[in-house]
N, C-alpha and C positions, 0 to 999 in steps of 0.2 A: 600415495594422496595425500595432499596437503588441504586440512581444513582450517578455513577463516573465517569466526564469528565475526559478523561486520553490520552496519549500518546499511540496509540496500537502499532505502530511500528516507530522506528528510526534505520534504518540497511543500510549497504551498500549492493548493489543489487550483488546477484550471477549472474553468466553468463549461467546458466541453471536453471529451475522452482525448486524454493525453496517455501517451507511454510514461510511467514511472521508473521502470527497470526492466531491462533486459538480462538474461543469463547469458555472461560471455561464453565464447567458443570454448570447448572442451572443458566446461564447468557444467557440475550440478548445483542448483541452490534449495535450501530449504529454509522456507519462510516461517518464522516462529513466534512473532509477535507481531501485532499492529496496534497503534495510536492513532486515534483520529482526533484532533481536537479541532475545537468552534470556540474562537477567539472573538467572535463578536458580541454585540450586544442583543441579538436577535437570533432565533432558531434558523436551523438551515438542515440540508439535505447533503448525503455522499453518496457514491457509487465506486464501489469496487470491483475489478476483474482477474482472475488468475487464469493464465493463459486462455482470453477472452471467453472465460465461462464464469458468471456471476458470483461474487462472493457475497456482496450488498448492493440493492438498486435501490436508489433514492430513499434510503435510511436516513430517519430523523435524527438530530442532532441537537439538543437544546443549547440555549446562549451560554455561554464562556464554562463550556463542560468537555469531557476527553470520555472517548468511548474505547474501551481496548477490548482487542480480540486475540486471545491465545488459541493458537493451532499449530499444526506440523503439516506444511505442503511441500511436495518436491515439485520443483519446475526443472526440467531437461533443458539444454545447451539451447537458447534463441527464443525460448519462451519468455514471456512479459508478464509485468504487472502494470495495468491501465487503472485509472481512476480520475475522478472529477467530482465535483461539488456545487453548491447553488453559490458561492461564493469563495473568493479566493481569502479568507479569513479561516478557512477551513484549512488544517495542515495534517499532512501523512507523515507517520511516522514510522518505518518497518524495518524490523531486524531478523538476521536470518545468519544463514551459515553457507557459505560457497564452499564447493568440494571439488578440486581440480587436479 
């Protein structure tokens, strides 16, 4: 089994629910860290779902700040990470490990 540490997502948020990452075939992913940044001068909100289960729902994020989430969540083959925010100035940076 090969284990690869990688950036699973580096993306600007959409303003409606969007799939950010899908676990590849014959692979297990472990999400280890999430950073959510808001580069706007106004506060915003974000939502994140792991396998369609809410991790954060309309969570406030202040202007020009970053929220750090340290976790260890396992996602099986074809499971997804979805997210969206109140503005595209919110960015998702999600790191983890893929085991294939």
